[in-house]
Backbone as CSV, one residue per row, in Angstrom:
resi,resn,N_x,N_y,N_z,CA_x,CA_y,CA_z,C_x,C_y,C_z
1,MET,81.315,89.120,122.006,80.978,90.321,121.272,82.084,90.610,120.252
2,ARG,81.683,90.964,119.060,82.632,91.335,118.005,83.466,92.536,118.416
3,LYS,84.671,92.608,117.860,85.546,93.751,118.098,85.693,94.564,116.817
4,VAL,85.996,95.848,117.002,86.366,96.727,115.904,87.875,96.895,115.965
5,ILE,88.533,96.563,114.855,89.991,96.606,114.791,90.413,97.619,113.742
6,TYR,91.258,98.545,114.170,91.805,99.560,113.267,93.173,99.081,112.819
7,SER,93.276,98.750,111.553,94.503,98.233,110.967,94.984,99.226,109.924
8,ILE,96.233,99.704,110.078,96.722,100.736,109.165,98.237,100.668,109.051
9,MET,98.716,101.103,107.892,100.152,101.206,107.648,100.590,102.629,107.957
10,THR,101.739,102.744,108.599,102.254,104.041,108.995,103.768,104.069,108.847
11,THR,104.285,105.273,108.740,105.741,105.442,108.728,106.236,105.437,110.165
12,LEU,107.534,105.339,110.328,108.127,105.355,111.657,107.800,106.645,112.395
13,ASP,107.693,107.755,111.669,107.381,109.024,112.325,105.879,109.326,112.372
14,GLY,105.043,108.316,112.137,103.622,108.438,112.404,102.771,109.106,111.342
15,PHE,103.160,108.957,110.071,102.341,109.489,108.987,101.788,108.338,108.155
16,ILE,100.549,108.519,107.665,99.910,107.462,106.876,99.865,107.791,105.398
17,ALA,100.284,108.999,105.054,100.347,109.416,103.651,101.216,110.666,103.565
18,ARG,101.754,110.887,102.393,102.472,112.141,102.141,101.468,113.296,102.167
19,PRO,101.927,114.554,102.191,100.997,115.692,102.224,99.962,115.669,101.092
20,GLY,100.322,115.161,99.924,99.382,115.071,98.804,98.580,113.785,98.776
21,GLY,98.723,112.953,99.800,97.980,111.702,99.890,98.701,110.493,99.311
22,GLU,99.903,110.670,98.763,100.627,109.558,98.130,101.045,108.513,99.165
23,LEU,100.986,107.260,98.717,101.357,106.121,99.559,102.578,105.394,99.006
24,ASP,103.378,106.072,98.204,104.502,105.442,97.522,105.598,104.953,98.462
25,TRP,105.557,105.309,99.706,106.544,104.894,100.698,106.244,103.499,101.267
26,ALA,105.021,103.025,101.097,104.606,101.750,101.695,105.291,100.575,101.010
27,ILE,105.789,99.656,101.821,106.451,98.443,101.333,105.463,97.293,101.499
28,ILE,104.771,96.951,100.423,103.803,95.859,100.505,104.273,94.769,99.556
29,ASP,105.181,93.946,100.055,105.711,92.857,99.248,104.834,91.615,99.425
30,GLU,105.222,90.538,98.783,104.407,89.325,98.823,104.231,88.801,100.251
31,GLU,105.300,88.796,101.048,105.206,88.283,102.416,104.163,89.063,103.217
32,LEU,104.239,90.386,103.176,103.296,91.209,103.935,101.887,91.059,103.380
33,HIS,101.758,91.042,102.068,100.424,90.924,101.471,99.771,89.600,101.856
34,ARG,100.512,88.512,101.817,99.933,87.212,102.204,99.520,87.208,103.676
35,PHE,100.328,87.855,104.527,99.969,87.957,105.945,98.667,88.729,106.094
36,ILE,98.558,89.853,105.393,97.344,90.668,105.458,96.150,89.893,104.890
37,ASN,96.362,89.143,103.814,95.283,88.299,103.280,94.757,87.368,104.373
38,ASP,95.675,86.689,105.057,95.265,85.770,106.122,94.546,86.518,107.240
39,ARG,95.093,87.647,107.621,94.506,88.432,108.715,93.111,88.933,108.336
40,GLU,92.957,89.460,107.136,91.667,90.025,106.757,90.632,88.946,106.455
41,SER,91.068,87.709,106.285,90.131,86.591,106.174,89.390,86.371,107.490
42,GLU,89.969,86.866,108.591,89.375,86.702,109.915,88.254,87.699,110.204
43,PHE,88.044,88.670,109.329,86.976,89.660,109.499,85.787,89.273,108.629
44,ASP,84.610,89.756,109.015,83.502,89.567,108.085,82.835,90.875,107.688
45,ILE,83.275,91.988,108.272,82.756,93.297,107.875,83.923,94.282,107.790
46,PHE,83.936,95.047,106.695,84.869,96.167,106.557,84.070,97.447,106.756
47,LEU,84.566,98.322,107.616,83.934,99.596,107.931,84.793,100.693,107.322
48,TYR,84.245,101.421,106.362,85.020,102.413,105.626,84.399,103.795,105.708
49,GLY,85.272,104.792,105.604,84.835,106.138,105.298,84.767,106.272,103.785
50,ARG,84.313,107.411,103.321,84.115,107.623,101.884,85.389,107.430,101.081
51,ARG,86.472,108.066,101.457,87.700,108.002,100.656,88.240,106.579,100.540
52,THR,88.273,105.877,101.652,88.786,104.500,101.610,87.870,103.616,100.781
53,TYR,86.568,103.782,100.943,85.632,103.005,100.133,85.868,103.251,98.646
54,GLU,85.963,104.512,98.251,86.155,104.834,96.835,87.468,104.258,96.303
55,MET,88.533,104.323,97.113,89.817,103.766,96.692,89.719,102.239,96.525
56,MET,89.146,101.571,97.515,89.048,100.112,97.468,88.102,99.667,96.354
57,ALA,86.964,100.320,96.221,85.982,99.949,95.205,86.475,100.253,93.796
58,GLY,87.492,101.097,93.678,88.042,101.414,92.373,88.997,100.370,91.828
59,PHE,89.423,99.430,92.667,90.402,98.432,92.214,89.988,96.989,92.486
60,TRP,89.580,96.694,93.715,89.425,95.301,94.139,88.287,94.515,93.492
61,PRO,87.202,95.123,93.053,86.127,94.303,92.470,86.540,93.491,91.242
62,THR,87.543,93.921,90.505,87.935,93.189,89.286,89.364,92.649,89.334
63,ALA,90.080,92.891,90.409,91.498,92.489,90.472,91.688,90.974,90.391
64,ASP,90.696,90.202,90.817,90.849,88.748,90.769,90.695,88.185,89.363
65,SER,90.195,88.976,88.436,90.072,88.503,87.057,91.136,89.085,86.131
66,ASP,92.100,89.774,86.701,93.186,90.369,85.930,94.391,89.421,85.948
67,PRO,94.673,88.726,84.830,95.763,87.747,84.826,97.147,88.369,85.024
68,SER,97.268,89.677,84.891,98.566,90.310,85.102,98.871,90.510,86.593
69,GLN,97.862,90.321,87.452,98.064,90.487,88.892,98.612,89.191,89.505
70,PRO,99.540,89.307,90.461,100.034,88.102,91.144,98.911,87.385,91.897
71,ASP,99.109,86.116,92.168,98.065,85.325,92.808,97.646,85.875,94.166
72,TYR,98.562,86.476,94.940,98.195,86.990,96.249,97.334,88.251,96.140
73,ILE,97.456,89.001,95.062,96.575,90.145,94.806,95.192,89.617,94.410
74,GLN,95.166,88.625,93.535,93.885,88.021,93.140,93.183,87.414,94.355
75,GLU,93.968,86.779,95.234,93.395,86.193,96.448,92.770,87.279,97.320
76,TYR,93.475,88.398,97.496,92.919,89.468,98.317,91.620,89.998,97.704
77,ALA,91.570,90.117,96.402,90.342,90.586,95.746,89.171,89.666,96.088
78,ARG,89.409,88.366,96.073,88.337,87.419,96.428,87.939,87.580,97.900
79,ILE,88.928,87.767,98.764,88.645,87.988,100.186,87.803,89.247,100.333
80,TRP,88.246,90.334,99.698,87.568,91.619,99.816,86.115,91.520,99.343
81,LYS,85.895,90.859,98.231,84.542,90.754,97.671,83.623,89.877,98.522
82,SER,84.196,89.034,99.367,83.375,88.139,100.184,82.873,88.801,101.472
83,LYS,83.336,90.008,101.757,82.993,90.674,103.017,81.819,91.627,102.859
84,SER,81.115,91.837,103.950,80.124,92.911,104.003,80.896,94.218,104.169
85,ILE,80.404,95.261,103.533,81.058,96.562,103.614,80.025,97.579,104.060
86,VAL,80.375,98.317,105.105,79.543,99.405,105.595,80.334,100.685,105.392
87,VAL,79.734,101.645,104.691,80.397,102.915,104.374,79.717,104.019,105.178
88,PHE,80.523,104.775,105.918,80.027,105.890,106.708,80.356,107.181,105.970
89,SER,79.323,107.857,105.495,79.538,109.092,104.748,78.265,109.923,104.734
90,ARG,78.436,111.213,104.958,77.311,112.138,104.811,77.247,112.680,103.393
91,ASN,78.329,112.508,102.622,78.416,113.090,101.280,77.951,112.157,100.168
92,LEU,78.171,110.862,100.327,77.763,109.922,99.283,76.248,109.765,99.259
93,GLU,75.728,109.579,98.071,74.293,109.326,97.922,74.004,107.835,97.797
94,GLN,74.977,107.079,97.271,74.807,105.633,97.131,76.167,104.963,97.089
95,VAL,76.161,103.655,97.341,77.356,102.831,97.244,77.031,101.636,96.362
96,GLU,78.043,100.993,95.847,77.877,99.909,94.867,78.199,98.546,95.474
97,GLY,77.894,97.520,94.695,78.348,96.164,94.965,77.908,95.557,96.276
98,GLY,76.747,95.899,96.745,76.259,95.299,97.979,76.729,95.995,99.246
99,ALA,77.559,97.037,99.120,77.949,97.813,100.295,76.711,98.532,100.825
100,ARG,76.767,98.881,102.097,75.647,99.566,102.736,76.111,100.931,103.236
101,LEU,75.335,101.955,102.991,75.673,103.327,103.354,74.987,103.715,104.659
102,VAL,75.789,104.295,105.588,75.266,104.818,106.849,75.635,106.294,106.898
103,LYS,74.637,107.156,107.059,74.867,108.600,107.028,74.901,109.236,108.419
104,GLU,74.352,108.585,109.417,74.307,109.168,110.765,74.225,108.060,111.803
105,ASN,74.261,108.452,113.070,74.167,107.516,114.205,75.262,106.448,114.158
106,ILE,76.505,106.894,113.971,77.635,105.972,113.858,77.745,105.066,115.076
107,SER,77.735,105.663,116.255,77.915,104.879,117.478,76.818,103.827,117.622
108,GLU,75.592,104.226,117.369,74.464,103.284,117.455,74.643,102.138,116.454
109,GLU,75.049,102.464,115.235,75.250,101.446,114.202,76.341,100.456,114.613
110,ILE,77.463,100.970,115.115,78.570,100.087,115.515,78.164,99.220,116.701
111,MET,77.458,99.777,117.655,77.034,98.974,118.799,76.085,97.855,118.361
112,LYS,75.217,98.130,117.395,74.332,97.070,116.860,75.162,95.976,116.190
113,LEU,76.142,96.394,115.373,76.988,95.415,114.679,77.818,94.594,115.670
114,LYS,78.337,95.232,116.692,79.129,94.516,117.705,78.293,93.452,118.408
115,ALA,77.037,93.737,118.614,76.161,92.814,119.339,75.723,91.621,118.498
116,GLN,75.838,91.717,117.188,75.439,90.616,116.320,76.485,89.507,116.346
117,PRO,76.071,88.264,116.102,77.059,87.194,116.008,77.903,87.373,114.747
118,GLY,79.124,86.903,114.805,79.987,86.981,113.639,81.426,87.244,114.029
119,LYS,82.235,87.420,113.017,83.659,87.686,113.210,83.878,89.166,113.509
120,ASP,85.117,89.504,113.833,85.477,90.887,114.102,85.322,91.737,112.856
121,MET,85.359,93.068,113.061,85.197,94.035,111.982,86.459,94.883,111.881
122,ALA,86.828,95.245,110.664,88.013,96.076,110.439,87.583,97.453,109.972
123,VAL,88.101,98.484,110.634,87.819,99.849,110.198,88.981,100.303,109.324
124,GLY,88.649,100.872,108.177,89.657,101.341,107.238,89.417,102.793,106.886
125,GLY,90.461,103.581,107.029,90.369,105.003,106.728,90.632,105.810,107.980
126,ALA,91.598,106.708,107.891,92.032,107.464,109.069,90.948,108.376,109.622
127,GLU,90.186,109.006,108.755,89.190,109.946,109.255,88.046,109.240,109.968
128,ILE,87.543,108.158,109.403,86.476,107.437,110.091,87.024,106.771,111.358
129,ALA,88.277,106.309,111.307,88.891,105.725,112.502,89.033,106.772,113.605
130,ALA,89.374,108.011,113.240,89.475,109.082,114.238,88.123,109.317,114.906
131,THR,87.063,109.278,114.114,85.715,109.415,114.669,85.424,108.261,115.618
132,PHE,85.746,107.043,115.202,85.543,105.872,116.057,86.354,106.000,117.347
133,MET,87.601,106.469,117.230,88.450,106.628,118.417,87.804,107.587,119.413
134,ARG,87.352,108.731,118.928,86.737,109.731,119.808,85.474,109.181,120.480
135,MET,84.801,108.247,119.816,83.572,107.653,120.367,83.859,106.416,121.213
136,GLY,85.122,106.017,121.306,85.472,104.841,122.101,85.029,103.529,121.479
137,LEU,85.004,103.467,120.138,84.482,102.282,119.450,85.551,101.298,118.987
138,ILE,86.830,101.661,119.072,87.897,100.780,118.587,88.408,99.926,119.745
139,ASP,88.498,98.616,119.503,88.940,97.667,120.523,90.405,97.276,120.370
140,GLU,90.894,97.286,119.122,92.291,96.909,118.860,92.875,97.819,117.791
141,TYR,94.186,97.994,117.893,94.945,98.769,116.911,96.030,97.872,116.340
142,GLU,96.065,97.731,115.022,97.112,96.980,114.334,97.891,97.972,113.486
143,LEU,99.112,98.242,113.910,99.952,99.208,113.211,101.050,98.470,112.462
144,TYR,101.101,98.688,111.158,102.176,98.153,110.329,103.150,99.306,110.122
145,ILE,104.230,99.290,110.881,105.181,100.401,110.872,106.256,100.139,109.830
146,HIS,106.333,101.044,108.858,107.277,100.915,107.747,108.561,101.667,108.074
147,PRO,109.706,101.129,107.665,110.995,101.747,107.980,111.259,102.969,107.092
148,THR,110.401,103.963,107.239,110.465,105.191,106.446,110.142,106.370,107.347
149,ILE,110.850,107.459,107.157,110.551,108.712,107.840,110.197,109.728,106.765
150,LEU,108.981,110.269,106.833,108.529,111.241,105.839,108.808,112.684,106.263
151,GLY,108.762,112.958,107.552,108.974,114.316,108.026,107.717,115.157,108.050
152,LYS,106.772,114.867,107.176,105.487,115.558,107.165,104.501,114.713,106.375
153,GLY,103.239,114.986,106.584,102.198,114.243,105.889,100.935,114.188,106.714
154,LYS,100.096,113.214,106.418,98.846,113.027,107.146,99.136,112.192,108.394
155,PRO,98.853,112.721,109.586,99.207,111.993,110.808,98.355,110.748,111.038
156,LEU,98.970,109.797,111.694,98.307,108.534,112.027,97.109,108.737,112.941
157,PHE,97.283,109.537,113.980,96.224,109.728,114.971,95.818,111.193,115.043
158,PRO,94.551,111.442,115.343,94.077,112.818,115.491,94.455,113.360,116.872
159,ALA,94.378,114.670,117.022,94.497,115.256,118.349,93.271,114.822,119.150
160,MET,93.505,114.472,120.407,92.399,113.976,121.238,92.471,114.625,122.605
161,ASP,91.319,114.706,123.262,91.250,115.286,124.597,91.673,114.294,125.674
162,ASP,91.411,113.015,125.463,91.705,111.990,126.459,92.693,110.970,125.896
163,SER,93.480,110.383,126.777,94.411,109.342,126.350,93.695,107.990,126.309
164,ILE,94.294,107.064,125.594,93.766,105.708,125.482,94.870,104.760,125.933
165,ARG,94.617,103.974,126.965,95.613,103.034,127.488,95.520,101.719,126.714
166,LEU,96.659,101.240,126.237,96.723,100.027,125.430,97.733,99.055,126.011
167,ARG,97.588,97.791,125.602,98.609,96.796,125.951,98.979,96.028,124.693
168,LEU,100.274,95.776,124.536,100.784,95.047,123.376,100.396,93.581,123.482
169,VAL,99.797,93.036,122.408,99.400,91.634,122.414,100.101,90.834,121.318
170,GLU,100.744,91.528,120.371,101.464,90.821,119.318,102.454,91.771,118.655
171,SER,103.584,91.227,118.289,104.523,91.966,117.443,105.134,90.969,116.467
172,ARG,105.491,91.495,115.313,106.068,90.642,114.280,106.888,91.518,113.343
173,THR,108.040,91.005,112.939,108.883,91.720,111.993,108.902,90.949,110.679
174,PHE,108.690,91.664,109.586,108.704,91.077,108.249,110.074,91.298,107.615
175,GLY,110.391,90.508,106.611,111.690,90.591,105.941,111.990,91.965,105.374
176,SER,110.966,92.718,105.032,111.132,94.061,104.463,111.520,95.100,105.502
177,GLY,111.443,94.725,106.783,111.684,95.672,107.859,110.408,96.259,108.428
178,VAL,109.263,95.953,107.830,107.975,96.387,108.382,107.753,95.632,109.689
179,VAL,107.234,96.340,110.696,106.964,95.742,111.996,105.483,95.895,112.302
180,LEU,104.837,94.797,112.647,103.452,94.820,113.101,103.452,94.939,114.614
181,LEU,102.707,95.918,115.120,102.447,96.040,116.547,100.931,96.020,116.714
182,ARG,100.448,95.054,117.491,99.002,94.931,117.698,98.706,95.185,119.171
183,TYR,97.826,96.141,119.406,97.470,96.555,120.758,95.986,96.380,120.988
184,GLN,95.633,96.016,122.231,94.238,96.008,122.646,94.052,97.069,123.729
185,LEU,92.801,97.511,123.875,92.506,98.432,124.959,92.857,97.769,126.281
186,GLU,93.412,98.512,127.174,93.764,97.994,128.498,92.505,97.459,129.151
187,GLY,92.588,96.247,129.668,91.448,95.663,130.347,90.511,94.870,129.460
188,LYS,90.754,94.842,128.137,89.904,94.047,127.232,90.667,92.811,126.814
189,GLY,89.963,91.732,126.524,90.627,90.506,126.102,90.252,90.090,124.732
């Protein structure tokens, strides 16, 4: 059965953006980008909320044809364009470029996708990930922890009523000081 993997960059103190949404603290150098390119090649569906979809769709569809972009950025654009994209939003009326819009029945939709043959799926966007977390739909967490303390901002995880038990399955340190910690739900393989 396919897994849903929540992959996100965070600061050491657990924020994913500054209070105004800025991501200027993130260290995404060539080494990290190439690693992410390889990792995201292992997925065949990206699951987005509205904001993440709009951000990604605003840049990646043409980045591979921009000669001013480094080759690893162009490579990621090709990877991104090769994936199926499912957007969960009650506010959007339509999505572009072959993406598919889902307005309701999130849990039912994810369970159908999990049951289909194929590679794992990556959820992108903190708000949709929080919804998935509350519904028990996330199987793995990939945290890219950046050596930055913001002090305030948008938190990595929402307040929740129940705890989630995890086990560490991978860690890696990049030259920039970014650390990947990958966790699976306790009892899942």
